[in-house]
Structure formats: structure tokens, C-alpha cells
C-alpha angles and dihedrals in degrees: 000000000000091000092053092052092047094052095044098045104031110027095041094049110124094232095050100042109095097202131031118252093241130018115270093202129034123204092345096298114123116221110258095018094102115102093242088063099039102046102026131107119249115283090252091056094072119084110240123236126193119215111198102180128038114262117217128191131202092274091055092251111150137207103207120219116270147094116309135179115232120212133183116225118241091251089048093230097109139045114211121210107212133185121176092350090303118119110228102175140010110212122196115236118223100180133030126181130185123192106250095193089059093064092050089049092049091054095051113114095221092051092048089052090050092050091052091051091049090048091053092048091047090050091053093047091047091052088054092045092050091054091060094041099253122140117258121268110247133194111262120233121202110247130179136164131175139173128205134177119233108201093187094064095023096235143110118246114211119197120200126189127172121159108315097342125093126183134180125204136172138217112205113214 
């Protein structure tokens, strides 16, 4: 019993232990230094897509069933299928739409004034929430993603929607 206490309390103490229990860096790459961590949106900012059946391509690569995040590239020419911060597939986009009425609404003076008022109120609320240890209240963005199989063309159609941007991509079977 005394030996167990000694090992647990003294030898495992962070200042005495010469080496960490597990490596902090693997192969010279520091955790969080990869571009997908540094420049990405928060995980909750990606619409979630559920893949039910495995998807195979001509080279016998497979996308296994599961929950994936779907991100649109900055150039808006690819959709990226992400799971646990790892990109599993890059899907070409064949159509992108952006709501033109939204840009007019965002440039309206009355709407800008309303946004400033809401931002001020949100800031006050977030300060109160921070005092009691609650996470900040953030503006919600409409997100939606779906996948459907088209047997006629033998491809999967992927629909992406986040805010005012819609994109469609396809995976050829």
C-alpha cells in the first residue's frame, strides 16, 4: 500500500518525471500547426452530412459510413469531406449560388444600424455570461448538407448550404 502511494504521488509528479507519459509531438509536427487547424472554422461551423452506405470509386478507395463535416473551399471550386479534422475526400463543385438580395440587405443603412445595436446587446450579455462561466452567445448561421444517389447517372449528388451560399458537387461511382 505504501509503495502504491509513493509511486502515484511522487514518481508521477509533473516536476519530478523526466519524460512525459506520451509524446507531445510526433514526427516533428506540432499539434495544431497543420493548416486545417490553423485556418479552419470551428468544428460546429461545418454542416454535417451522414453517409449511410460505403462509397467506392474506380480505384477501390472507399468512404466509410459515418458522420462527416462538409466544407467549401475558399475558391468555391471544391467541397471537402472532413471527419475529425482529417480530409477524406475532395469533391469538385459544378454549381455555386449566392443570394443577391442578401448583399443588398447587408448594405442597407437601417439594417446596419440594427446590427450594431444587436452587437452591443450581445456584447453586454456575453460579459454577464463570462462572469458566471458560461460560453458566449454567438449568432447562428443556417447550415445544411445532404447526399443522394442518382441511379440514372450513377453518381452521388451532394448539396451544401451555409448562410447565403449554396453549392452542388458530385461523386462519380
